[in-house]
N, CA, C and O atoms as a MOPAC input file, in Angstrom:
PM7 MOZYME 1SCF
protein

 N      9.25000 1    45.47800 1   -36.21000 1
 C      8.99300 1    44.77300 1   -36.22200 1
 C      7.57500 1    45.11200 1   -35.43900 1
 O      6.64800 1    44.46600 1   -35.92700 1
 N      7.12900 1    46.08900 1   -34.18900 1
 C      6.23000 1    45.63500 1   -33.51200 1
 C      5.64500 1    44.97800 1   -32.71000 1
 O      4.52700 1    45.17500 1   -32.23400 1
 N      6.52900 1    43.98300 1   -32.47600 1
 C      6.25400 1    42.42600 1   -31.49200 1
 C      6.67500 1    43.09200 1   -30.06100 1
 O      7.74200 1    43.62400 1   -29.75400 1
 N      5.50700 1    42.89400 1   -29.29400 1
 C      5.67700 1    43.43100 1   -27.59300 1
 C      5.17100 1    42.29400 1   -27.01300 1
 O      4.14900 1    41.65500 1   -27.26600 1
 N      6.12900 1    42.11800 1   -26.11000 1
 C      6.51300 1    40.63800 1   -25.14700 1
 C      6.01300 1    41.50100 1   -24.02000 1
 O      6.38200 1    42.63500 1   -23.71400 1
 N      5.16700 1    40.79400 1   -23.50600 1
 C      4.90000 1    41.28100 1   -21.72200 1
 C      6.31300 1    40.90500 1   -20.83500 1
 O      7.13000 1    40.06500 1   -21.21200 1
 N      6.40400 1    41.53200 1   -19.84700 1
 C      7.44500 1    41.68900 1   -18.91800 1
 C      7.49400 1    40.70000 1   -18.28500 1
 O      8.60300 1    40.28700 1   -17.94700 1
 N      6.17000 1    39.90600 1   -17.86900 1
 C      6.03200 1    38.63100 1   -17.50800 1
 C      6.76300 1    37.71300 1   -18.19100 1
 O      7.78600 1    37.20500 1   -17.73200 1
 N      6.29400 1    37.46200 1   -19.28100 1
 C      6.61500 1    36.38100 1   -20.19700 1
 C      8.73900 1    36.47400 1   -20.44100 1
 O      9.42900 1    35.48600 1   -20.69100 1
 N      9.24200 1    37.82800 1   -20.27700 1
 C     10.53300 1    37.35600 1   -20.13500 1
 C     11.11500 1    37.26400 1   -18.79400 1
 O     12.29700 1    36.94000 1   -18.68300 1
 N     10.22400 1    37.58100 1   -17.51500 1
 C     10.64500 1    37.38100 1   -16.18400 1
 C     10.70000 1    35.69000 1   -16.66700 1
 O     11.83200 1    35.21700 1   -16.75600 1
 N      9.78400 1    34.97600 1   -16.91100 1
 C      9.58500 1    33.74700 1   -16.53900 1
 C     10.87000 1    32.88700 1   -17.66800 1
 O     11.38500 1    31.76900 1   -17.65400 1
 N     10.96300 1    33.78800 1   -18.33100 1
 C     12.02500 1    32.68300 1   -19.67200 1
 C     13.20200 1    33.00800 1   -19.19700 1
 O     14.03000 1    32.17100 1   -19.55800 1
 N     13.85700 1    34.19900 1   -18.27100 1
 C     14.93200 1    34.48800 1   -17.80800 1
 C     14.95900 1    33.15900 1   -16.23900 1
 O     15.88200 1    32.37600 1   -16.01500 1
 N     13.95000 1    33.26900 1   -15.59100 1
 C     13.79800 1    32.27100 1   -14.22000 1
 C     14.12800 1    30.96600 1   -14.85700 1
 O     14.53000 1    30.12100 1   -14.05800 1
 N     14.06300 1    30.63900 1   -15.96500 1
 C     13.84800 1    29.18400 1   -16.18100 1
 C     15.37100 1    29.14500 1   -17.21900 1
 O     15.55100 1    28.07900 1   -17.80800 1
 N     16.08600 1    29.90300 1   -17.36800 1
 C     16.97400 1    29.88100 1   -18.56400 1
 C     18.14400 1    29.10600 1   -17.98500 1
 O     19.14400 1    29.03300 1   -18.69900 1
 N     18.16800 1    28.50000 1   -16.76200 1
 C     19.71600 1    27.39200 1   -16.40300 1
 C     18.85400 1    26.35500 1   -16.48400 1
 O     19.55900 1    25.34800 1   -16.55700 1
 N     17.57600 1    26.01600 1   -16.51400 1
 C     17.17200 1    24.70200 1   -16.80700 1
 C     16.86600 1    24.37400 1   -18.23200 1
 O     16.63700 1    23.25400 1   -18.68600 1
 N     16.89400 1    25.48300 1   -18.85500 1
 C     16.79200 1    25.30500 1   -20.82000 1
 C     18.38900 1    25.20200 1   -21.13200 1
 O     18.83000 1    24.59400 1   -22.10800 1
 N     19.01800 1    25.72800 1   -20.38400 1
 C     20.56200 1    25.80700 1   -21.11800 1
 C     21.15500 1    24.54000 1   -20.73700 1
 O     22.11900 1    24.04700 1   -21.32300 1
 N     20.36400 1    23.84900 1   -19.41200 1
 C     21.11600 1    22.80700 1   -19.05800 1
 C     20.51900 1    21.33600 1   -19.41100 1
 O     20.84100 1    20.32000 1   -18.79500 1
 N     19.57500 1    21.37600 1   -20.52500 1
 C     19.56100 1    20.10600 1   -21.34700 1
 C     19.63700 1    20.03700 1   -22.38100 1
 O     19.51000 1    20.93800 1   -23.21000 1
 N     19.89100 1    18.80400 1   -22.55500 1
 C     20.73900 1    18.36700 1   -24.58600 1
 C     19.55500 1    18.50200 1   -25.34200 1
 O     18.57600 1    18.03500 1   -24.76000 1
 N     19.34000 1    18.96900 1   -26.40200 1
 C     18.31200 1    18.95500 1   -27.30900 1
 C     18.37800 1    17.82100 1   -28.19000 1
 O     19.49100 1    17.82100 1   -28.71700 1
 N     17.57600 1    16.71700 1   -28.63900 1
 C     17.69700 1    15.53800 1   -29.30300 1
 C     17.73000 1    15.95700 1   -30.75400 1
 O     18.53600 1    15.83700 1   -31.67700 1
 N     16.30700 1    16.59900 1   -30.56000 1
 C     15.34800 1    17.10700 1   -31.48800 1
 C     15.23900 1    18.53900 1   -31.54400 1
 O     14.24000 1    18.94600 1   -30.95000 1
 N     16.03400 1    19.53700 1   -32.13200 1
 C     15.85300 1    20.79200 1   -32.22100 1
 C     14.47800 1    21.47700 1   -33.18700 1
 O     14.10600 1    22.65000 1   -33.22300 1
 N     14.04100 1    20.54200 1   -33.75700 1
 C     12.75400 1    20.96700 1   -34.35200 1
 C     11.37300 1    20.66800 1   -33.44600 1
 O     10.21100 1    20.90400 1   -33.77900 1
 N     11.82500 1    20.11700 1   -32.28900 1
 C     10.47900 1    19.40100 1   -30.92100 1
 C      9.89000 1    20.62100 1   -30.47900 1
 O     10.64300 1    21.54000 1   -30.15400 1
 N      8.63500 1    20.76900 1   -30.41700 1
 C      8.00700 1    22.36200 1   -29.73400 1
 C      8.63700 1    22.28800 1   -28.30400 1
 O      9.28300 1    23.20400 1   -27.79400 1
 N      8.38500 1    21.15800 1   -27.76100 1
 C      8.89800 1    21.12300 1   -26.15000 1
 C     10.00300 1    20.06200 1   -25.87000 1
 O     10.04900 1    19.19600 1   -26.74400 1
 N     10.88800 1    19.92500 1   -24.87800 1
 C     11.76800 1    18.94400 1   -24.79000 1
 C     11.25500 1    18.54700 1   -23.58400 1
 O     10.84000 1    19.34200 1   -22.74000 1
 N     11.26300 1    17.26200 1   -23.45200 1
 C     10.59400 1    16.31000 1   -22.18000 1
 C     12.11600 1    15.37800 1   -21.85500 1
 O     12.51200 1    14.51100 1   -22.63400 1
 N     12.97100 1    15.81600 1   -20.34600 1
 C     13.52000 1    15.27300 1   -19.97600 1
 C     12.95000 1    13.48000 1   -19.63700 1
 O     11.88100 1    12.94200 1   -19.34700 1
 N     14.21000 1    13.08800 1   -19.85400 1
 C     14.12700 1    11.45900 1   -19.89500 1
 C     14.32800 1    10.72800 1   -18.23800 1
 O     15.32900 1    10.89500 1   -17.54100 1
 N     13.37600 1    10.08300 1   -17.93600 1
 C     13.49500 1     9.86700 1   -16.51200 1
 C     14.17000 1     8.73200 1   -15.69400 1
 O     14.54600 1     8.61800 1   -14.52800 1
 N     14.16200 1     7.70100 1   -17.13200 1
 C     14.66600 1     6.57200 1   -16.89400 1
 C     15.37000 1     6.21800 1   -18.14800 1
 O     14.79400 1     5.51000 1   -18.97400 1
 N     17.21700 1     6.89000 1   -18.46400 1
 C     17.70700 1     6.71000 1   -19.29400 1
 C     17.69800 1     5.21100 1   -20.18000 1
 O     17.46600 1     4.95600 1   -21.36200 1
 N     17.96300 1     4.60800 1   -19.33200 1
 C     18.21100 1     2.76100 1   -19.60100 1
 C     16.51600 1     2.47600 1   -19.82200 1
 O     16.55600 1     1.29200 1   -20.15700 1
 N     15.80500 1     2.66100 1   -19.82700 1
 C     14.30800 1     2.13400 1   -20.08500 1
 C     14.34300 1     2.71200 1   -21.34800 1
 O     14.24400 1     1.94300 1   -22.30400 1
 N     14.49800 1     4.25800 1   -21.61700 1
 C     14.30500 1     4.87700 1   -22.73000 1
 C     15.43400 1     4.16500 1   -23.95100 1
 O     15.09800 1     3.89700 1   -25.10500 1
 N     16.75200 1     3.96200 1   -23.39400 1
 C     17.52200 1     2.95000 1   -25.14000 1
 C     16.58900 1     1.97300 1   -25.18500 1
 O     15.86300 1     1.97400 1   -26.18000 1
 N     16.38400 1     0.95600 1   -24.18200 1
 C     15.75200 1    -0.51200 1   -24.24300 1
 C     14.30800 1     0.17600 1   -25.18300 1
 O     14.05700 1    -0.09100 1   -26.35800 1
 N     14.07500 1     0.44500 1   -24.92000 1
 C     12.23200 1     0.73000 1   -25.77700 1
 C     12.62900 1     1.06400 1   -27.15300 1
 O     12.15600 1     0.58600 1   -28.18400 1
 N     13.80100 1     2.17700 1   -27.00800 1
 C     14.11600 1     2.75900 1   -28.76500 1
 C     14.56000 1     1.36600 1   -29.10500 1
 O     13.83600 1     0.77400 1   -29.90600 1
 N     15.68600 1     0.68600 1   -28.61700 1
 C     16.30800 1    -0.48500 1   -29.33300 1
 C     15.06600 1    -1.66100 1   -29.88900 1
 O     15.21100 1    -2.41500 1   -30.85100 1
 N     13.86300 1    -1.57300 1   -29.01400 1
 C     13.19900 1    -2.87100 1   -29.49500 1
 C     11.82000 1    -2.13800 1   -30.61900 1
 O     10.95900 1    -2.78900 1   -31.21000 1
 N     11.97700 1    -0.87000 1   -30.62600 1
 C     11.06300 1    -0.14200 1   -31.73000 1
 C     12.05400 1    -0.20600 1   -33.02500 1
 O     11.66600 1    -0.76700 1   -34.05000 1
 N     12.85200 1     0.16100 1   -32.97300 1
 C     14.17800 1     0.42300 1   -33.98100 1
 C     14.29200 1    -1.53300 1   -34.70200 1
 O     14.48500 1    -1.70700 1   -35.90600 1
 N     14.16800 1    -2.47200 1   -33.94500 1
 C     14.09600 1    -3.86600 1   -34.25100 1
 C     12.76900 1    -4.75700 1   -34.74300 1
 O     12.72500 1    -5.85200 1   -35.30400 1
 N     11.75000 1    -3.89300 1   -34.33000 1
 C     10.74600 1    -4.33000 1   -34.71900 1
 C     10.10500 1    -3.51100 1   -35.57800 1
 O      9.81800 1    -4.30200 1   -36.47700 1
 N      9.59100 1    -2.21500 1   -35.98600 1
 C      9.11700 1    -1.31100 1   -36.63000 1
 C      8.59300 1    -2.12000 1   -37.88800 1
 O      7.41400 1    -2.03200 1   -38.22900 1
 N      9.28300 1    -2.71900 1   -38.40100 1
 C      9.32300 1    -3.17900 1   -39.95100 1
 C      8.80800 1    -4.44700 1   -39.74900 1
 O      8.49500 1    -4.92100 1   -40.84200 1
 N      8.47600 1    -5.55800 1   -38.41100 1
 C      8.03200 1    -6.48500 1   -38.82300 1
 C      6.70700 1    -6.64600 1   -38.32200 1
 O      6.14400 1    -7.68600 1   -38.66300 1
 N      6.04600 1    -5.81000 1   -37.54900 1
 C      4.99200 1    -6.01800 1   -36.87800 1
 C      4.54200 1    -4.52000 1   -36.82000 1
 O      5.38700 1    -3.63800 1   -36.97700 1
 N      3.10100 1    -4.18900 1   -36.57600 1
 C      2.48600 1    -2.65100 1   -35.90900 1
 C      2.30900 1    -2.13400 1   -34.53200 1
 O      1.30400 1    -2.08800 1   -33.82100 1
 N      3.36100 1    -1.81000 1   -34.35800 1
 C      3.62900 1    -1.69700 1   -32.77200 1
 C      2.60100 1    -0.47300 1   -32.31400 1
 O      2.96600 1     0.70200 1   -32.31900 1
 N      1.57000 1    -0.80100 1   -32.00700 1
 C      0.18000 1     0.10300 1   -31.40700 1
 C      0.84500 1     0.24100 1   -29.91600 1
 O      1.73500 1    -0.43000 1   -29.39400 1
 N      0.13300 1     1.29000 1   -29.44600 1
 C      0.10100 1     1.96300 1   -28.23000 1
 C      0.01800 1     0.69000 1   -26.95700 1
 O      0.64000 1     0.80700 1   -25.90100 1
 N     -0.37700 1     0.14800 1   -27.10400 1
 C     -0.65100 1    -1.01600 1   -26.40300 1
 C      0.45200 1    -2.17600 1   -26.16300 1
 O      0.67500 1    -2.84500 1   -25.15500 1
 N      0.88300 1    -2.18100 1   -27.05800 1
 C      2.12700 1    -3.15500 1   -27.00300 1
 C      2.92100 1    -2.62900 1   -27.03000 1
 O      3.86200 1    -3.42000 1   -27.09100 1
 N      3.48900 1    -1.00500 1   -27.02500 1
 C      4.52100 1    -0.16800 1   -26.57500 1
 C      4.54400 1    -0.33700 1   -25.13400 1
 O      5.56300 1    -0.74600 1   -24.57700 1
 N      3.51000 1    -0.05500 1   -24.50900 1
 C      3.11800 1     0.02600 1   -22.82800 1
 C      3.37600 1    -1.41100 1   -22.39000 1
 O      4.14700 1    -1.60700 1   -21.45100 1
 N      2.89900 1    -2.22600 1   -22.88800 1
 C      3.29300 1    -3.61200 1   -22.25400 1
 C      4.61900 1    -3.92600 1   -22.25400 1
 O      5.15700 1    -4.52600 1   -21.32400 1
 N      5.37400 1    -3.43200 1   -23.58200 1
 C      6.94200 1    -3.73800 1   -23.73600 1
 C      7.66900 1    -2.92000 1   -22.43800 1
 O      8.33700 1    -3.37700 1   -21.51000 1
 N      7.29700 1    -1.61900 1   -22.72800 1
 C      7.91800 1    -0.90300 1   -21.15400 1
 C      7.82200 1    -1.12700 1   -20.22500 1
 O      8.71000 1    -0.84200 1   -19.42200 1
 N      6.44600 1    -1.88800 1   -19.78700 1
 C      6.43500 1    -2.74200 1   -18.25300 1
 C      7.11000 1    -3.46600 1   -18.39000 1
 O      8.02000 1    -3.30700 1   -17.57600 1
 N      7.29200 1    -4.41200 1   -19.09100 1
 C      8.27500 1    -5.82400 1   -19.26800 1
 C      9.55100 1    -5.00900 1   -18.95100 1
 O      9.83000 1    -5.15400 1   -17.76200 1
 N     10.43800 1    -4.18800 1   -19.60800 1
 C     11.46300 1    -3.75900 1   -19.77900 1
 C     11.64000 1    -3.06400 1   -18.12800 1
 O     12.52200 1    -3.43500 1   -17.35400 1
 N     10.68800 1    -2.07800 1   -17.82600 1
 C     10.83200 1    -1.77400 1   -16.50400 1
 C     11.12900 1    -2.83600 1   -15.64900 1
 O     12.21800 1    -2.83100 1   -15.07500 1
 N     10.09800 1    -4.02100 1   -15.41900 1
 C     10.43500 1    -4.81400 1   -14.53000 1
 C     12.03100 1    -5.70800 1   -14.49300 1
 O     12.63800 1    -6.25300 1   -13.57100 1
 N     12.32300 1    -5.54200 1   -15.94200 1
 C     13.79400 1    -6.44500 1   -16.19700 1
 C     14.71100 1    -5.39600 1   -15.62000 1
 O     15.52200 1    -5.82600 1   -14.80000 1
 N     14.73900 1    -4.25200 1   -15.85600 1
 C     15.68200 1    -3.42500 1   -15.56800 1
 C     15.34400 1    -2.47000 1   -13.95300 1
 O     15.80100 1    -1.37700 1   -13.61700 1
 N     14.34200 1    -3.43100 1   -13.17300 1
 C     14.23600 1    -3.29700 1   -11.58600 1
 C     13.72300 1    -1.67200 1   -11.53300 1
 O     14.17000 1    -1.11600 1   -10.52900 1
 N     12.96700 1    -0.87300 1   -12.30500 1
 C     12.47800 1     0.40800 1   -12.27000 1
 C     10.95400 1     0.42400 1   -11.89300 1
 O     10.06200 1    -0.17400 1   -12.49500 1
 N     10.78500 1     1.45600 1   -10.45800 1
 C      9.93800 1     1.18600 1    -9.89100 1
 C      8.76300 1     1.54300 1   -10.38700 1
 O      7.72700 1     1.26300 1    -9.78400 1

């Protein structure tokens, strides 16, 4: 194939292998995996979106406000 990979790239990948192998990937098509910091908040916001996505337009502002409200209810700092 003729593809060259720099040694620094290989070293960086090997250094992060435990982190990469230890995470559960929900969407294998995603280019990057982001860890969820507060799973309870993520689940509550997901349920909100699933319940209201067909009833109203969920803008960034609406989602941000709902996330703040849910964080307060769940005592998330």
